C-alpha positions as CSV (number, residue, x, y, z in Angstrom):
1,X,21.1,-17.4,-8.6
2,X,24.5,-18.0,-6.5
3,X,23.7,-18.7,-2.9
4,X,23.6,-15.3,-0.4
5,X,27.9,-16.6,1.5
6,X,28.3,-12.4,3.0
7,X,27.1,-10.5,5.6
8,X,25.8,-7.9,3.7
9,X,23.8,-10.6,1.4
10,X,21.5,-12.2,4.8
11,X,21.5,-9.0,5.9
12,X,19.6,-7.9,3.2
13,X,17.5,-10.7,2.7
14,X,16.6,-9.2,6.7
15,X,15.7,-5.9,5.5
16,X,13.5,-7.5,2.2
17,X,11.1,-8.9,4.9
18,X,11.6,-6.3,7.6
19,X,10.4,-4.0,4.5
20,X,7.0,-6.3,3.3
21,X,6.1,-7.5,7.3
22,X,6.0,-3.2,8.3
23,X,3.6,-3.1,5.0
24,X,1.9,-5.9,5.8
25,X,1.8,-7.8,2.4
26,X,2.4,-11.1,1.0
27,X,4.7,-13.2,-0.8
28,X,2.7,-12.1,-3.5
29,X,1.6,-8.5,-3.1
30,X,5.0,-7.7,-3.1
31,X,5.6,-10.2,-5.9
32,X,2.7,-8.1,-8.1
33,X,4.1,-4.5,-6.5
34,X,7.6,-5.6,-8.1
35,X,7.1,-7.5,-10.6
36,X,9.6,-10.4,-9.2
37,X,8.3,-13.5,-8.6
38,X,6.3,-15.0,-4.8
39,X,9.3,-17.8,-5.3
40,X,12.2,-15.6,-6.3
41,X,11.4,-13.0,-3.3
42,X,10.6,-16.0,-1.0
43,X,14.1,-17.4,-2.1
44,X,16.2,-13.9,-0.9
45,X,14.4,-13.3,1.9
46,X,15.5,-17.2,3.4
47,X,18.9,-16.1,2.1
48,X,19.1,-19.3,-0.9
49,X,19.7,-16.8,-3.8
50,X,21.4,-13.8,-4.8
51,X,19.3,-10.9,-6.0
52,X,20.8,-8.9,-9.0
53,X,20.8,-5.8,-10.0
54,X,17.9,-5.3,-12.0
55,X,15.2,-7.7,-8.7
56,X,17.1,-5.5,-6.4
57,X,15.6,-2.6,-8.5
58,X,12.5,-3.9,-8.5
59,X,12.0,-4.7,-5.3
60,X,13.2,-1.5,-4.2
61,X,11.1,0.2,-5.9
62,X,8.2,-1.1,-4.7
63,X,8.8,-0.2,-1.6
64,X,9.3,3.6,-3.1
65,X,13.1,3.3,-2.0
66,X,16.1,3.4,-4.0
67,X,18.3,0.6,-4.0
68,X,20.8,2.8,-2.2
69,X,18.3,3.3,0.1
70,X,17.4,-0.5,0.2
71,X,20.5,-1.1,1.2
72,X,21.5,1.3,3.2
73,X,18.5,0.4,5.8
74,X,19.9,-3.2,5.4
75,X,24.0,-1.9,6.8
76,X,22.5,1.0,8.9
77,X,24.4,4.4,8.1
78,X,26.2,7.1,10.0
79,X,27.1,10.9,8.5
80,X,31.2,9.9,8.2
81,X,31.3,6.7,5.9
82,X,35.1,5.6,6.1
83,X,36.4,4.0,2.5
84,X,36.7,0.7,4.5
85,X,33.1,1.0,5.6
86,X,31.4,1.8,2.5
87,X,29.6,-1.4,1.8
88,X,30.0,-2.8,-1.3
89,X,27.3,-5.2,-3.2
90,X,28.4,-7.7,-6.4
91,X,25.5,-8.6,-8.6
92,X,25.8,-11.9,-9.1
93,X,24.9,-12.7,-12.8
94,X,26.9,-9.1,-14.4
95,X,30.1,-9.0,-11.8
96,X,28.8,-5.4,-11.7
97,X,30.4,-4.4,-8.6
98,X,28.4,-1.6,-6.1
99,X,29.9,0.8,-4.4
100,X,27.5,3.1,-1.9
101,X,29.9,5.4,-0.7
102,X,27.4,8.2,0.5
103,X,23.9,7.8,1.7
104,X,21.6,8.2,4.4
105,X,17.5,8.7,4.9
106,X,18.0,12.1,6.5
107,X,20.1,13.2,3.2
108,X,18.8,14.3,-0.2
109,X,22.3,13.0,-1.9
110,X,23.3,9.9,-2.8
111,X,27.2,8.9,-4.5
112,X,27.4,5.4,-6.1
113,X,30.3,4.4,-7.6
114,X,30.4,1.4,-10.0
115,X,32.2,-0.9,-11.5
116,X,31.2,-2.2,-14.8
117,X,33.3,-5.7,-16.2
118,X,33.8,-5.6,-20.5
119,X,31.3,-6.1,-22.1
120,X,28.7,-6.4,-19.8
121,X,25.1,-4.6,-18.9
122,X,22.5,-3.6,-16.8
123,X,19.4,-2.8,-18.4
124,X,17.0,-0.8,-15.1
125,X,13.5,0.5,-15.5
126,X,12.1,2.9,-15.7
127,X,10.5,2.7,-11.8
128,X,13.3,2.5,-10.1
129,X,14.5,6.6,-11.7
130,X,10.9,7.7,-10.2
131,X,11.1,10.4,-7.5
132,X,14.9,10.7,-8.6
133,X,17.1,13.1,-10.0
134,X,20.7,12.0,-10.7
135,X,24.0,11.7,-12.9
136,X,26.5,10.3,-13.7
137,X,30.4,10.5,-14.0
138,X,32.8,8.2,-15.9
139,X,35.7,8.2,-14.0
140,X,37.6,5.2,-16.1
141,X,37.3,3.4,-19.4
142,X,33.6,4.3,-21.7
143,X,30.1,4.2,-21.0
144,X,27.5,3.8,-23.3
145,X,24.8,4.6,-21.7
146,X,20.7,3.7,-23.5
147,X,18.6,6.4,-21.9
148,X,15.0,6.2,-23.6
149,X,15.4,5.9,-26.9
150,X,18.4,8.0,-26.6
151,X,22.4,7.1,-26.6
152,X,24.9,8.3,-25.0
153,X,28.7,7.1,-25.2
154,X,30.5,9.1,-22.3
155,X,34.2,9.2,-21.5
156,X,36.0,9.3,-18.5
157,X,35.5,12.8,-17.0
158,X,32.2,13.5,-19.0
159,X,29.3,14.0,-17.5
160,X,25.4,13.2,-17.7
161,X,22.3,14.8,-16.3
162,X,19.4,11.7,-17.2
163,X,16.2,13.5,-18.4
164,X,12.4,12.1,-17.6
165,X,12.5,7.9,-16.5
166,X,12.9,6.2,-18.8
167,X,14.2,2.3,-19.0
168,X,18.0,2.9,-18.4
169,X,20.8,-0.1,-19.9
170,X,24.1,1.0,-18.8
171,X,26.2,-0.9,-20.9
172,X,30.5,-1.8,-21.6
173,X,30.7,-2.7,-24.9
174,X,34.6,-1.9,-24.2
175,X,37.8,-4.8,-23.3
176,X,38.0,-2.9,-20.3
177,X,36.3,-2.3,-17.0
178,X,34.4,1.1,-17.0
179,X,34.2,2.8,-13.7
180,X,31.3,5.3,-13.0
181,X,30.3,7.8,-10.2
182,X,26.8,8.1,-9.5
183,X,25.2,11.2,-7.8
184,X,20.8,10.8,-7.1
185,X,18.3,13.3,-5.0
186,X,14.8,12.9,-4.2
187,X,12.7,15.1,-5.7
């Protein structure tokens, strides 16, 4: 894991501590609820490690938040979000770039744009989809989505509505970047 060097990472580190403190949880409590080690949580909160997408999803899930909800709480939010103000986060492990197009705690829909580099994959546990309905639409490239036991190959323009929560892998098995939109709503 690399050191956090940007403002978003530092705000995220502070937000994780605020969320944990607001619940009265120790590092051990959060570790038990998220499956992330106490040492890693401590490093993230101190700003000495950058969490991967999988780690952030697990931490957000422990707080009963989506990844977008956690990032939004770290960034703050308005109803109108100009393109230049949309938070962008890069997974230090895969190079996955996530742009939060729209999310607010008081609005039921979130919209995210993702660019997945060539020959990369991001595996997310079923817990990250609990209490959510979502769909994905490929804008460019090819996305192979492993959802539970099903495998879907999506081309530009294709849209898939997710089924019941299950372990999911977003994979770009090609030599070109893949860009897709994800729409999420709480249930």
